[in-house]
All heavy atoms as a GROMACS GRO file, in nm:
protein
  577
    1MET      N    1   5.956   7.213  25.517
    1MET     CA    2   6.070   7.298  25.483
    1MET      C    3   6.199   7.223  25.517
    1MET      O    4   6.208   7.152  25.615
    1MET     CB    5   6.064   7.428  25.561
    1MET     CG    6   6.176   7.523  25.526
    1MET     SD    7   6.138   7.687  25.587
    1MET     CE    8   6.298   7.758  25.574
    2THR      N    9   6.299   7.239  25.433
    2THR     CA   10   6.426   7.172  25.456
    2THR      C   11   6.510   7.250  25.556
    2THR      O   12   6.474   7.360  25.596
    2THR     CB   13   6.504   7.159  25.323
    2THR    OG1   14   6.530   7.290  25.272
    2THR    CG2   15   6.426   7.077  25.222
    3GLY      N   16   6.626   7.194  25.591
    3GLY     CA   17   6.712   7.256  25.690
    3GLY      C   18   6.795   7.371  25.637
    3GLY      O   19   6.858   7.442  25.712
    4THR      N   20   6.797   7.390  25.507
    4THR     CA   21   6.878   7.496  25.448
    4THR      C   22   6.802   7.559  25.331
    4THR      O   23   6.725   7.491  25.264
    4THR     CB   24   7.014   7.441  25.399
    4THR    OG1   25   7.086   7.543  25.332
    4THR    CG2   26   6.997   7.323  25.306
    5PRO      N   27   6.822   7.688  25.305
    5PRO     CA   28   6.753   7.751  25.193
    5PRO      C   29   6.820   7.722  25.058
    5PRO      O   30   6.780   7.775  24.956
    5PRO     CB   31   6.760   7.900  25.227
    5PRO     CG   32   6.884   7.913  25.308
    5PRO     CD   33   6.892   7.786  25.388
    6ILE      N   34   6.920   7.636  25.056
    6ILE     CA   35   6.989   7.602  24.932
    6ILE      C   36   6.933   7.471  24.878
    6ILE      O   37   6.956   7.365  24.936
    6ILE     CB   38   7.141   7.593  24.952
    6ILE    CG1   39   7.194   7.728  25.001
    6ILE    CG2   40   7.209   7.549  24.823
    6ILE    CD1   41   7.340   7.729  25.034
    7ALA      N   42   6.858   7.480  24.769
    7ALA     CA   43   6.804   7.360  24.704
    7ALA      C   44   6.904   7.313  24.599
    7ALA      O   45   6.993   7.388  24.558
    7ALA     CB   46   6.671   7.394  24.638
    8ASN      N   47   6.889   7.188  24.556
    8ASN     CA   48   6.984   7.136  24.457
    8ASN      C   49   6.920   7.038  24.362
    8ASN      O   50   6.811   6.987  24.386
    8ASN     CB   51   7.104   7.074  24.528
    8ASN     CG   52   7.068   6.947  24.601
    8ASN    OD1   53   7.048   6.842  24.539
    8ASN    ND2   54   7.059   6.954  24.735
    9GLN      N   55   6.993   7.012  24.255
    9GLN     CA   56   6.952   6.919  24.150
    9GLN      C   57   7.045   6.798  24.145
    9GLN      O   58   7.058   6.734  24.040
    9GLN     CB   59   6.956   6.992  24.014
    9GLN     CG   60   6.861   7.108  24.005
    9GLN     CD   61   6.717   7.063  24.013
    9GLN    OE1   62   6.677   6.969  23.947
    9GLN    NE2   63   6.639   7.129  24.097
   10ILE      N   64   7.110   6.765  24.254
   10ILE     CA   65   7.210   6.659  24.253
   10ILE      C   66   7.150   6.525  24.212
   10ILE      O   67   7.206   6.456  24.126
   10ILE     CB   68   7.281   6.647  24.390
   10ILE    CG1   69   7.359   6.775  24.420
   10ILE    CG2   70   7.374   6.526  24.392
   10ILE    CD1   71   7.415   6.782  24.560
   11ARG      N   72   7.039   6.488  24.270
   11ARG     CA   73   6.980   6.358  24.237
   11ARG      C   74   6.947   6.349  24.088
   11ARG      O   75   6.980   6.251  24.022
   11ARG     CB   76   6.854   6.335  24.321
   11ARG     CG   77   6.789   6.200  24.297
   11ARG     CD   78   6.674   6.177  24.396
   11ARG     NE   79   6.599   6.060  24.364
   11ARG     CZ   80   6.635   5.935  24.394
   11ARG    NH1   81   6.748   5.914  24.458
   11ARG    NH2   82   6.559   5.833  24.361
   12ARG      N   83   6.884   6.452  24.034
   12ARG     CA   84   6.851   6.453  23.890
   12ARG      C   85   6.977   6.443  23.805
   12ARG      O   86   6.983   6.364  23.710
   12ARG     CB   87   6.774   6.580  23.854
   12ARG     CG   88   6.738   6.587  23.706
   12ARG     CD   89   6.669   6.718  23.670
   12ARG     NE   90   6.751   6.835  23.697
   12ARG     CZ   91   6.848   6.879  23.617
   12ARG    NH1   92   6.877   6.815  23.506
   12ARG    NH2   93   6.916   6.988  23.648
   13LEU      N   94   7.079   6.520  23.841
   13LEU     CA   95   7.203   6.518  23.765
   13LEU      C   96   7.272   6.382  23.772
   13LEU      O   97   7.327   6.335  23.672
   13LEU     CB   98   7.297   6.629  23.813
   13LEU     CG   99   7.254   6.770  23.774
   13LEU    CD1  100   7.329   6.873  23.858
   13LEU    CD2  101   7.277   6.794  23.626
   14ARG      N  102   7.267   6.318  23.887
   14ARG     CA  103   7.328   6.184  23.899
   14ARG      C  104   7.262   6.088  23.802
   14ARG      O  105   7.330   6.012  23.732
   14ARG     CB  106   7.313   6.129  24.042
   14ARG     CG  107   7.408   6.186  24.142
   14ARG     CD  108   7.415   6.107  24.272
   14ARG     NE  109   7.288   6.086  24.339
   14ARG     CZ  110   7.221   5.970  24.342
   14ARG    NH1  111   7.267   5.862  24.280
   14ARG    NH2  112   7.107   5.960  24.409
   15PHE      N  113   7.130   6.092  23.795
   15PHE     CA  114   7.059   5.999  23.707
   15PHE      C  115   7.078   6.034  23.560
   15PHE      O  116   7.082   5.945  23.475
   15PHE     CB  117   6.911   5.990  23.746
   15PHE     CG  118   6.893   5.900  23.864
   15PHE    CD1  119   6.896   5.951  23.993
   15PHE    CD2  120   6.878   5.764  23.848
   15PHE    CE1  121   6.884   5.868  24.103
   15PHE    CE2  122   6.865   5.679  23.957
   15PHE     CZ  123   6.868   5.731  24.085
   16GLU      N  124   7.095   6.162  23.530
   16GLU     CA  125   7.122   6.202  23.392
   16GLU      C  126   7.264   6.167  23.348
   16GLU      O  127   7.295   6.169  23.230
   16GLU     CB  128   7.099   6.352  23.375
   16GLU     CG  129   6.953   6.392  23.380
   16GLU     CD  130   6.933   6.541  23.371
   16GLU    OE1  131   7.031   6.618  23.364
   16GLU    OE2  132   6.815   6.583  23.372
   17HIS      N  133   7.349   6.137  23.443
   17HIS     CA  134   7.488   6.100  23.415
   17HIS      C  135   7.509   5.951  23.443
   17HIS      O  136   7.591   5.911  23.527
   17HIS     CB  137   7.584   6.187  23.496
   17HIS     CG  138   7.596   6.326  23.445
   17HIS    ND1  139   7.501   6.424  23.470
   17HIS    CD2  140   7.688   6.383  23.363
   17HIS    CE1  141   7.536   6.534  23.409
   17HIS    NE2  142   7.649   6.512  23.342
   18GLY      N  143   7.432   5.871  23.374
   18GLY     CA  144   7.449   5.726  23.381
   18GLY      C  145   7.406   5.663  23.511
   18GLY      O  146   7.464   5.561  23.551
   19GLU      N  147   7.306   5.724  23.576
   19GLU     CA  148   7.260   5.674  23.706
   19GLU      C  149   7.375   5.659  23.805
   19GLU      O  150   7.390   5.558  23.874
   19GLU     CB  151   7.181   5.544  23.689
   19GLU     CG  152   7.056   5.565  23.608
   19GLU     CD  153   6.963   5.445  23.606
   19GLU    OE1  154   6.976   5.357  23.692
   19GLU    OE2  155   6.876   5.444  23.518
   20MET      N  156   7.457   5.762  23.810
   20MET     CA  157   7.570   5.766  23.901
   20MET      C  158   7.523   5.744  24.045
   20MET      O  159   7.423   5.801  24.087
   20MET     CB  160   7.640   5.903  23.891
   20MET     CG  161   7.755   5.924  23.987
   20MET     SD  162   7.818   6.094  23.982
   20MET     CE  163   7.899   6.094  23.824
   21THR      N  164   7.594   5.662  24.119
   21THR     CA  165   7.558   5.637  24.258
   21THR      C  166   7.604   5.753  24.346
   21THR      O  167   7.692   5.830  24.309
   21THR     CB  168   7.621   5.507  24.310
   21THR    OG1  169   7.764   5.523  24.311
   21THR    CG2  170   7.580   5.388  24.226
   22GLN      N  171   7.544   5.760  24.463
   22GLN     CA  172   7.589   5.858  24.562
   22GLN      C  173   7.735   5.833  24.596
   22GLN      O  174   7.812   5.928  24.612
   22GLN     CB  175   7.504   5.851  24.688
   22GLN     CG  176   7.365   5.902  24.671
   22GLN     CD  177   7.281   5.889  24.796
   22GLN    OE1  178   7.310   5.806  24.882
   22GLN    NE2  179   7.176   5.969  24.806
   23GLN      N  180   7.773   5.707  24.606
   23GLN     CA  181   7.911   5.673  24.641
   23GLN      C  182   8.008   5.719  24.532
   23GLN      O  183   8.115   5.772  24.562
   23GLN     CB  184   7.927   5.523  24.664
   23GLN     CG  185   8.066   5.486  24.718
   23GLN     CD  186   8.094   5.548  24.853
   23GLN    OE1  187   8.021   5.524  24.948
   23GLN    NE2  188   8.200   5.627  24.864
   24ALA      N  189   7.972   5.700  24.406
   24ALA     CA  190   8.059   5.744  24.296
   24ALA      C  191   8.077   5.895  24.298
   24ALA      O  192   8.189   5.945  24.277
   24ALA     CB  193   8.003   5.698  24.162
   25LEU      N  194   7.970   5.969  24.322
   25LEU     CA  195   7.979   6.114  24.331
   25LEU      C  196   8.064   6.154  24.451
   25LEU      O  197   8.149   6.242  24.441
   25LEU     CB  198   7.841   6.178  24.339
   25LEU     CG  199   7.838   6.330  24.351
   25LEU    CD1  200   7.911   6.397  24.235
   25LEU    CD2  201   7.694   6.380  24.360
   26ALA      N  202   8.041   6.088  24.562
   26ALA     CA  203   8.119   6.117  24.683
   26ALA      C  204   8.268   6.094  24.658
   26ALA      O  205   8.351   6.178  24.695
   26ALA     CB  206   8.071   6.030  24.799
   27ASP      N  207   8.301   5.983  24.594
   27ASP     CA  208   8.441   5.953  24.565
   27ASP      C  209   8.501   6.060  24.474
   27ASP      O  210   8.614   6.106  24.496
   27ASP     CB  211   8.454   5.816  24.498
   27ASP     CG  212   8.423   5.701  24.593
   27ASP    OD1  213   8.418   5.722  24.717
   27ASP    OD2  214   8.401   5.588  24.542
   28ALA      N  215   8.427   6.101  24.372
   28ALA     CA  216   8.476   6.202  24.278
   28ALA      C  217   8.498   6.337  24.346
   28ALA      O  218   8.586   6.414  24.306
   28ALA     CB  219   8.378   6.218  24.162
   29CYS      N  220   8.419   6.365  24.450
   29CYS     CA  221   8.428   6.493  24.522
   29CYS      C  222   8.510   6.486  24.650
   29CYS      O  223   8.526   6.586  24.719
   29CYS     CB  224   8.287   6.541  24.556
   29CYS     SG  225   8.189   6.581  24.411
   30LYS      N  226   8.558   6.365  24.681
   30LYS     CA  227   8.640   6.344  24.802
   30LYS      C  228   8.565   6.377  24.931
   30LYS      O  229   8.616   6.445  25.020
   30LYS     CB  230   8.772   6.421  24.792
   30LYS     CG  231   8.858   6.376  24.675
   30LYS     CD  232   8.988   6.446  24.673
   30LYS     CE  233   9.081   6.411  24.559
   30LYS     NZ  234   9.041   6.327  24.454
   31VAL      N  235   8.439   6.329  24.936
   31VAL     CA  236   8.357   6.341  25.057
   31VAL      C  237   8.294   6.205  25.083
   31VAL      O  238   8.311   6.112  25.005
   31VAL     CB  239   8.247   6.449  25.043
   31VAL    CG1  240   8.308   6.587  25.024
   31VAL    CG2  241   8.150   6.418  24.929
   32THR      N  242   8.220   6.194  25.191
   32THR     CA  243   8.154   6.068  25.222
   32THR      C  244   8.019   6.059  25.151
   32THR      O  245   7.961   6.160  25.111
   32THR     CB  246   8.129   6.053  25.373
   32THR    OG1  247   8.036   6.153  25.414
   32THR    CG2  248   8.259   6.065  25.453
   33ARG      N  249   7.970   5.936  25.137
   33ARG     CA  250   7.838   5.916  25.080
   33ARG      C  251   7.733   5.985  25.165
   33ARG      O  252   7.634   6.038  25.115
   33ARG     CB  253   7.807   5.766  25.067
   33ARG     CG  254   7.675   5.740  24.994
   33ARG     CD  255   7.634   5.596  24.999
   33ARG     NE  256   7.611   5.548  25.135
   33ARG     CZ  257   7.500   5.572  25.205
   33ARG    NH1  258   7.403   5.644  25.154
   33ARG    NH2  259   7.487   5.525  25.328
   34GLN      N  260   7.754   5.986  25.297
   34GLN     CA  261   7.659   6.051  25.387
   34GLN      C  262   7.649   6.201  25.359
   34GLN      O  263   7.542   6.260  25.376
   34GLN     CB  264   7.699   6.026  25.533
   34GLN     CG  265   7.675   5.884  25.578
   34GLN     CD  266   7.784   5.785  25.533
   34GLN    OE1  267   7.888   5.824  25.480
   34GLN    NE2  268   7.758   5.656  25.553
   35THR      N  269   7.759   6.262  25.316
   35THR     CA  270   7.755   6.404  25.279
   35THR      C  271   7.665   6.425  25.159
   35THR      O  272   7.581   6.516  25.158
   35THR     CB  273   7.897   6.457  25.250
   35THR    OG1  274   7.976   6.446  25.369
   35THR    CG2  275   7.895   6.602  25.204
   36ILE      N  276   7.678   6.340  25.058
   36ILE     CA  277   7.593   6.350  24.939
   36ILE      C  278   7.448   6.328  24.977
   36ILE      O  279   7.359   6.400  24.932
   36ILE     CB  280   7.639   6.252  24.830
   36ILE    CG1  281   7.785   6.278  24.788
   36ILE    CG2  282   7.545   6.259  24.709
   36ILE    CD1  283   7.815   6.417  24.737
   37LEU      N  284   7.422   6.228  25.060
   37LEU     CA  285   7.287   6.199  25.107
   37LEU      C  286   7.226   6.321  25.176
   37LEU      O  287   7.113   6.360  25.148
   37LEU     CB  288   7.288   6.079  25.202
   37LEU     CG  289   7.156   6.041  25.266
   37LEU    CD1  290   7.061   5.984  25.162
   37LEU    CD2  291   7.180   5.938  25.375
   38ALA      N  292   7.302   6.384  25.266
   38ALA     CA  293   7.253   6.502  25.339
   38ALA      C  294   7.228   6.619  25.245
   38ALA      O  295   7.131   6.693  25.260
   38ALA     CB  296   7.352   6.540  25.449
   39LEU      N  297   7.316   6.636  25.145
   39LEU     CA  298   7.295   6.742  25.046
   39LEU      C  299   7.167   6.720  24.969
   39LEU      O  300   7.084   6.812  24.955
   39LEU     CB  301   7.412   6.747  24.948
   39LEU     CG  302   7.542   6.809  24.998
   39LEU    CD1  303   7.655   6.776  24.903
   39LEU    CD2  304   7.527   6.958  25.014
   40GLU      N  305   7.149   6.598  24.918
   40GLU     CA  306   7.029   6.568  24.839
   40GLU      C  307   6.901   6.587  24.921
   40GLU      O  308   6.800   6.630  24.868
   40GLU     CB  309   7.035   6.425  24.785
   40GLU     CG  310   7.131   6.409  24.671
   40GLU     CD  311   7.124   6.271  24.608
   40GLU    OE1  312   7.038   6.188  24.646
   40GLU    OE2  313   7.205   6.245  24.517
   41ALA      N  314   6.908   6.556  25.049
   41ALA     CA  315   6.791   6.568  25.136
   41ALA      C  316   6.766   6.711  25.182
   41ALA      O  317   6.665   6.740  25.246
   41ALA     CB  318   6.807   6.476  25.257
   42GLY      N  319   6.858   6.802  25.152
   42GLY     CA  320   6.842   6.941  25.191
   42GLY      C  321   6.874   6.967  25.337
   42GLY      O  322   6.834   7.069  25.392
   43ARG      N  323   6.946   6.876  25.399
   43ARG     CA  324   6.981   6.892  25.540
   43ARG      C  325   7.118   6.956  25.559
   43ARG      O  326   7.160   6.980  25.672
   43ARG     CB  327   6.980   6.756  25.610
   43ARG     CG  328   6.842   6.692  25.618
   43ARG     CD  329   6.841   6.570  25.708
   43ARG     NE  330   6.948   6.478  25.680
   43ARG     CZ  331   6.936   6.366  25.606
   43ARG    NH1  332   6.821   6.334  25.553
   43ARG    NH2  333   7.039   6.287  25.587
   44TYR      N  334   7.189   6.980  25.450
   44TYR     CA  335   7.326   7.029  25.459
   44TYR      C  336   7.352   7.122  25.342
   44TYR      O  337   7.317   7.091  25.229
   44TYR     CB  338   7.422   6.909  25.455
   44TYR     CG  339   7.568   6.942  25.450
   44TYR    CD1  340   7.633   6.996  25.561
   44TYR    CD2  341   7.644   6.917  25.337
   44TYR    CE1  342   7.768   7.026  25.557
   44TYR    CE2  343   7.779   6.946  25.332
   44TYR     CZ  344   7.840   7.000  25.442
   44TYR     OH  345   7.973   7.031  25.438
   45ALA      N  346   7.412   7.236  25.369
   45ALA     CA  347   7.452   7.330  25.264
   45ALA      C  348   7.601   7.308  25.237
   45ALA      O  349   7.681   7.303  25.330
   45ALA     CB  350   7.428   7.474  25.308
   46PRO      N  351   7.638   7.295  25.111
   46PRO     CA  352   7.778   7.267  25.080
   46PRO      C  353   7.866   7.390  25.099
   46PRO      O  354   7.819   7.503  25.090
   46PRO     CB  355   7.774   7.228  24.933
   46PRO     CG  356   7.663   7.312  24.879
   46PRO     CD  357   7.559   7.311  24.989
   47SER      N  358   7.994   7.364  25.122
   47SER     CA  359   8.090   7.473  25.118
   47SER      C  360   8.100   7.518  24.973
   47SER      O  361   8.059   7.446  24.880
   47SER     CB  362   8.227   7.425  25.166
   47SER     OG  363   8.281   7.331  25.073
   48LEU      N  364   8.153   7.633  24.952
   48LEU     CA  365   8.171   7.682  24.816
   48LEU      C  366   8.261   7.588  24.737
   48LEU      O  367   8.235   7.555  24.621
   48LEU     CB  368   8.228   7.824  24.818
   48LEU     CG  369   8.241   7.896  24.685
   48LEU    CD1  370   8.107   7.899  24.612
   48LEU    CD2  371   8.294   8.036  24.707
   49GLU      N  372   8.365   7.540  24.801
   49GLU     CA  373   8.457   7.447  24.736
   49GLU      C  374   8.385   7.319  24.693
   49GLU      O  375   8.400   7.273  24.579
   49GLU     CB  376   8.572   7.411  24.829
   49GLU     CG  377   8.671   7.314  24.768
   49GLU     CD  378   8.786   7.277  24.861
   49GLU    OE1  379   8.800   7.339  24.968
   49GLU    OE2  380   8.860   7.185  24.825
   50LEU      N  381   8.304   7.263  24.781
   50LEU     CA  382   8.232   7.140  24.746
   50LEU      C  383   8.130   7.167  24.637
   50LEU      O  384   8.112   7.084  24.546
   50LEU     CB  385   8.164   7.081  24.870
   50LEU     CG  386   8.082   6.954  24.846
   50LEU    CD1  387   8.167   6.846  24.778
   50LEU    CD2  388   8.025   6.904  24.979
   51ALA      N  389   8.063   7.280  24.640
   51ALA     CA  390   7.968   7.315  24.534
   51ALA      C  391   8.037   7.316  24.398
   51ALA      O  392   7.984   7.263  24.300
   51ALA     CB  393   7.903   7.450  24.564
   52PHE      N  394   8.157   7.374  24.392
   52PHE     CA  395   8.232   7.376  24.266
   52PHE      C  396   8.276   7.235  24.226
   52PHE      O  397   8.271   7.201  24.107
   52PHE     CB  398   8.353   7.469  24.276
   52PHE     CG  399   8.320   7.612  24.246
   52PHE    CD1  400   8.306   7.704  24.349
   52PHE    CD2  401   8.304   7.656  24.116
   52PHE    CE1  402   8.276   7.836  24.322
   52PHE    CE2  403   8.274   7.788  24.088
   52PHE     CZ  404   8.260   7.879  24.191
   53ARG      N  405   8.317   7.155  24.322
   53ARG     CA  406   8.358   7.017  24.290
   53ARG      C  407   8.242   6.939  24.229
   53ARG      O  408   8.258   6.868  24.129
   53ARG     CB  409   8.404   6.944  24.415
   53ARG     CG  410   8.541   6.983  24.462
   53ARG     CD  411   8.579   6.895  24.580
   53ARG     NE  412   8.700   6.944  24.644
   53ARG     CZ  413   8.747   6.897  24.757
   53ARG    NH1  414   8.683   6.799  24.820
   53ARG    NH2  415   8.857   6.945  24.809
   54ILE      N  416   8.124   6.950  24.289
   54ILE     CA  417   8.007   6.879  24.239
   54ILE      C  418   7.972   6.926  24.099
   54ILE      O  419   7.948   6.845  24.008
   54ILE     CB  420   7.888   6.894  24.336
   54ILE    CG1  421   7.918   6.819  24.466
   54ILE    CG2  422   7.759   6.844  24.273
   54ILE    CD1  423   7.822   6.848  24.580
   55ALA      N  424   7.969   7.056  24.079
   55ALA     CA  425   7.937   7.111  23.947
   55ALA      C  426   8.038   7.062  23.843
   55ALA      O  427   7.999   7.025  23.731
   55ALA     CB  428   7.934   7.264  23.953
   56ARG      N  429   8.162   7.058  23.878
   56ARG     CA  430   8.266   7.014  23.785
   56ARG      C  431   8.247   6.868  23.745
   56ARG      O  432   8.266   6.833  23.629
   56ARG     CB  433   8.404   7.036  23.845
   56ARG     CG  434   8.516   6.995  23.748
   56ARG     CD  435   8.648   7.046  23.790
   56ARG     NE  436   8.653   7.189  23.766
   56ARG     CZ  437   8.750   7.269  23.807
   56ARG    NH1  438   8.849   7.221  23.878
   56ARG    NH2  439   8.747   7.397  23.780
   57VAL      N  440   8.210   6.783  23.840
   57VAL     CA  441   8.185   6.642  23.809
   57VAL      C  442   8.080   6.629  23.700
   57VAL      O  443   8.092   6.548  23.608
   57VAL     CB  444   8.142   6.563  23.936
   57VAL    CG1  445   8.086   6.427  23.898
   57VAL    CG2  446   8.259   6.548  24.032
   58PHE      N  447   7.977   6.713  23.707
   58PHE     CA  448   7.868   6.706  23.609
   58PHE      C  449   7.893   6.793  23.485
   58PHE      O  450   7.814   6.790  23.391
   58PHE     CB  451   7.736   6.748  23.675
   58PHE     CG  452   7.692   6.654  23.783
   58PHE    CD1  453   7.666   6.700  23.911
   58PHE    CD2  454   7.676   6.518  23.758
   58PHE    CE1  455   7.624   6.614  24.012
   58PHE    CE2  456   7.636   6.431  23.858
   58PHE     CZ  457   7.610   6.479  23.985
   59GLY      N  458   7.999   6.871  23.487
   59GLY     CA  459   8.031   6.955  23.372
   59GLY      C  460   7.935   7.070  23.353
   59GLY      O  461   7.906   7.111  23.240
   60VAL      N  462   7.884   7.123  23.465
   60VAL     CA  463   7.789   7.234  23.460
   60VAL      C  464   7.835   7.343  23.557
   60VAL      O  465   7.928   7.324  23.634
   60VAL     CB  466   7.646   7.188  23.497
   60VAL    CG1  467   7.595   7.084  23.397
   60VAL    CG2  468   7.639   7.133  23.639
   61GLY      N  469   7.766   7.456  23.554
   61GLY     CA  470   7.796   7.564  23.648
   61GLY      C  471   7.732   7.538  23.784
   61GLY      O  472   7.638   7.459  23.796
   62VAL      N  473   7.782   7.605  23.884
   62VAL     CA  474   7.731   7.589  24.021
   62VAL      C  475   7.581   7.619  24.027
   62VAL      O  476   7.506   7.548  24.094
   62VAL     CB  477   7.810   7.678  24.120
   62VAL    CG1  478   7.746   7.676  24.257
   62VAL    CG2  479   7.955   7.632  24.128
   63GLU      N  480   7.537   7.721  23.955
   63GLU     CA  481   7.394   7.757  23.959
   63GLU      C  482   7.305   7.657  23.885
   63GLU      O  483   7.184   7.662  23.899
   63GLU     CB  484   7.374   7.898  23.905
   63GLU     CG  485   7.426   8.002  24.002
   63GLU     CD  486   7.396   8.144  23.960
   63GLU    OE1  487   7.360   8.166  23.841
   63GLU    OE2  488   7.407   8.233  24.044
   64ASP      N  489   7.366   7.567  23.809
   64ASP     CA  490   7.289   7.459  23.747
   64ASP      C  491   7.265   7.345  23.846
   64ASP      O  492   7.181   7.259  23.824
   64ASP     CB  493   7.361   7.404  23.624
   64ASP     CG  494   7.371   7.508  23.514
   64ASP    OD1  495   7.272   7.579  23.490
   64ASP    OD2  496   7.479   7.518  23.452
   65VAL      N  497   7.342   7.345  23.954
   65VAL     CA  498   7.328   7.242  24.058
   65VAL      C  499   7.253   7.296  24.179
   65VAL      O  500   7.165   7.230  24.233
   65VAL     CB  501   7.466   7.189  24.104
   65VAL    CG1  502   7.450   7.078  24.207
   65VAL    CG2  503   7.549   7.141  23.986
   66PHE      N  504   7.285   7.418  24.220
   66PHE     CA  505   7.231   7.475  24.344
   66PHE      C  506   7.154   7.603  24.315
   66PHE      O  507   7.188   7.679  24.225
   66PHE     CB  508   7.344   7.507  24.441
   66PHE     CG  509   7.424   7.387  24.481
   66PHE    CD1  510   7.543   7.355  24.417
   66PHE    CD2  511   7.378   7.302  24.581
   66PHE    CE1  512   7.614   7.244  24.453
   66PHE    CE2  513   7.450   7.190  24.618
   66PHE     CZ  514   7.568   7.159  24.553
   67ARG      N  515   7.050   7.627  24.397
   67ARG     CA  516   6.976   7.754  24.388
   67ARG      C  517   6.932   7.795  24.529
   67ARG      O  518   6.909   7.712  24.615
   67ARG     CB  519   6.856   7.741  24.294
   67ARG     CG  520   6.742   7.660  24.346
   67ARG     CD  521   6.627   7.649  24.246
   67ARG     NE  522   6.524   7.562  24.299
   67ARG     CZ  523   6.527   7.430  24.299
   67ARG    NH1  524   6.630   7.368  24.247
   67ARG    NH2  525   6.430   7.360  24.351
   68TRP      N  526   6.921   7.923  24.546
   68TRP     CA  527   6.879   7.982  24.674
   68TRP      C  528   6.729   7.994  24.675
   68TRP      O  529   6.669   8.051  24.584
   68TRP     CB  530   6.942   8.120  24.687
   68TRP     CG  531   6.905   8.192  24.812
   68TRP    CD1  532   6.805   8.283  24.827
   68TRP    CD2  533   6.966   8.181  24.939
   68TRP    NE1  534   6.800   8.328  24.956
   68TRP    CE2  535   6.899   8.266  25.029
   68TRP    CE3  536   7.072   8.104  24.989
   68TRP    CZ2  537   6.934   8.280  25.162
   68TRP    CZ3  538   7.106   8.117  25.122
   68TRP    CH2  539   7.037   8.204  25.207
   69GLU      N  540   6.665   7.940  24.778
   69GLU     CA  541   6.520   7.952  24.795
   69GLU      C  542   6.493   8.021  24.926
   69GLU      O  543   6.489   7.959  25.031
   69GLU     CB  544   6.455   7.813  24.792
   69GLU     CG  545   6.464   7.746  24.658
   69GLU     CD  546   6.385   7.616  24.652
   69GLU    OE1  547   6.344   7.563  24.757
   69GLU    OE2  548   6.365   7.568  24.540
   70ASP      N  549   6.477   8.150  24.917
   70ASP     CA  550   6.455   8.233  25.036
   70ASP      C  551   6.306   8.232  25.069
   70ASP      O  552   6.224   8.283  24.993
   70ASP     CB  553   6.502   8.376  25.010
   70ASP     CG  554   6.507   8.459  25.136
   70ASP    OD1  555   6.474   8.408  25.244
   70ASP    OD2  556   6.544   8.577  25.125
   71HIS      N  557   6.269   8.172  25.181
   71HIS     CA  558   6.129   8.157  25.220
   71HIS      C  559   6.092   8.252  25.334
   71HIS      O  560   6.030   8.213  25.429
   71HIS     CB  561   6.100   8.014  25.261
   71HIS     CG  562   6.118   7.915  25.152
   71HIS    ND1  563   6.031   7.907  25.046
   71HIS    CD2  564   6.214   7.822  25.130
   71HIS    CE1  565   6.072   7.811  24.964
   71HIS    NE2  566   6.183   7.760  25.012
   72ARG      N  567   6.130   8.377  25.322
   72ARG     CA  568   6.097   8.474  25.427
   72ARG      C  569   5.953   8.511  25.426
   72ARG      O  570   5.882   8.513  25.336
   72ARG     CB  571   6.180   8.601  25.412
   72ARG     CG  572   6.320   8.581  25.464
   72ARG     CD  573   6.386   8.713  25.473
   72ARG     NE  574   6.494   8.710  25.372
   72ARG     CZ  575   6.566   8.813  25.339
   72ARG    NH1  576   6.543   8.928  25.390
   72ARG    NH2  577   6.661   8.803  25.252
   0.00000   0.00000   0.00000
């Protein structure tokens, strides 16, 4: 189980967008590469603002990037 119930499609979206690097996504979102790495690994849940920034980079909605996985 990951550290957060928020799963994401960031890695898939990066590769679908010209094999975008973590660093390129981080630069576009004004965060560190380590933040992107932690998000992809499921160890960090993004702020609402960051979730919107990431979705905007890919030209999709927030729910196309992130989903709630409640494992109660």
